[in-house]
C-alpha positions, 0 to 999 in steps of 0.5 A: 166225381169223388176220389172213390169213383175216380179210383175205378178207372185205374185198373192197377189199383183195383186189381192189386191190394196196394195203397199207392202214395208215390204220385210225386214220382209217377202217376198211375194211368186210367183205363181211358188213357191206356186205351187211347194209346192202344188205339193210336198204335192199332189204328193210326200209327205212322211217322208224323210230318214225313208222309203224304199217305193217309196214315202219316197224315193222321199221325201228323194231325193227332200229334199237332192236336196234342200240342194244341191241347197242351197249349190250351191246358196251360193257356199258352198263346200259341201252340208252337210255344209248346215243344215236346221232349222226353220229360221235364229233365230234357226240357230243362237241359234244353234251356240250359244248353240253348239259352244258358250257354249262349247268353250268359257270360262271366260274372252274370248271376243265376239264382235258384231256390235251395229246393230245386230238383237236381234236373233244374240245378245240375244243368245250371251248375254246368252252364256256370262252369262253361260260362263263368256265371255265378250260381246262388241260392234262395234259402228257406225258413223253418216253415219250408218257404222262401221268405220274401226278404230272401227274394228281394236280397237275391234277385238283384241287377246282374241276375240273368236267370232265375230257376224256381220250382212251383211246387217243392217235390220234397216239402210240397211248398207252393212258391210265390212264382208270380211274384218271383217272376215280376221281381226277376223281370224288373231287373231283366232276368228270365225265369224258368219255372219247374211245374212238374209238381204243379201242372197236374194238380192246380190250374197253371196259367203261363200267361198269367204267370208271365213265365218265360219258360215252364216245363213238366212231365206227362207221366206225373199227370196220368200219361205214359212215361217218355213225354215231356213239355217245354213251354217258351215265349215265342219270341224267346224260342225263335231266338234260340239255337237247337239243342239236338240235330238231325231229321225233321228239325231242318229247313235245308241242308247243304254240304257245309251248312244247314238252316233250321225249321221254324219253332217248335219243329227246330227243337224236335229232332228225329221221330217223336213219341207220337204215342206219348203225346196221344197219351198226354192228350188223353190225360188232359181230356180226363183232367178236364172231364174231372175239372181241375178245380175239383182236382184241387178240392179232392187233394186239399181235403185229403191233405187236411185229413192226412196232416190231422192224422199224422199230427196224432202220432207223436213218433212222427216228424213232418216237414214243410209248411203248416199252412195248407194253403201254401202246401200241395199234395206232398208230405215229407216226414220221418219216423223218429229213430228209424231210417226211411228205407226201413220205414218204406220196406215195412210199409211195403209189407203192408202194401203201402207204397211210399218214396224214401230217400233224398228225392233228387234234392240233396242240397235241400236235404243237406240244408235242412240237416237231413240225409233222407225222408219218407215222402207221400204224394197224393193224386185224385185216386187217393182216398181217406181209406188210403190215409188210414192204411198208411197210419196203421202201417206207421203204427206197426213200424213204431211197434217194431222199432219201439226200443229205438224210437223210445231212445 
């Protein structure tokens, strides 16, 4: 399928005259996913794991089937290694509380990349403050990549946790996660992978990566908002204490003590977002139908075309890797002399939707000497015509701010 054919499945893109280039923030939803969620609420809605009647049994079946489908999609060994959360942020907080605070102690080290989203940075600051563990960073070079020398220098004995984004949500950098995992394991550290910007766009195999924990959000891969995934190795999850307490995650409750249910249930307190899980399951079906290798092919062709067209604009500065083999479908740039928020507003007047700001990655932007950038992020429904509209809108921006740009 071509991106033009895929685009027909997205009502919002067909019913409105917009060029949507902010899929790194959230993706649009195909009709197939919307209908699957509607069908669940119209025909199957009940509270799972709580009733002996038909509707509850059916809700339990679709919820458990969604878990299995996620496990298969990322090649987890067991379905129970998949914990449903609200989003990647909650998944990362669960790891920080249940693993970090329980296992780290004074003078242990936590190593993150400087390009981490705040969601994989702020929780580890909290863990550091609570445990006395030291927080250190792997820094990037001028190409927006983490040099192997930096990995070898920072991942050393004494490091207990390494946090790494597989794809930077600002620079689009594809990090060498498999090598980082291997290095971390060699010194006894566990690795937490933020795959929010990778799972929707490329084949991610947790068994091949040997990741200890890996997280992502459904809404960045065509599903509704409010459903996230935490993958954890079975032997690790079984040792962790729950993050939230309440209904369904218990085994027995007495007046003074409680025992907890097996994984993954002990991490899923309260009534779960079954509709969101159904939407995520349908989104996986949709992506499997296209083929993840075709998703990569579509996005690589689009990225190549976009970078070629942007390179022709002498008033644009583009950040991140020049090698497109190390670059996913996110491009950060600035219009010289024009604030990113002004650029985004002008582009919006041309019906082109982009992100502007620090992208929840203030330490990275500060390290690069920037306050904010413009960001475009593609997905399978974007076309070369979308890129052309972006370029024309950027030229209009240049014309409006010509005297500032010339300075």
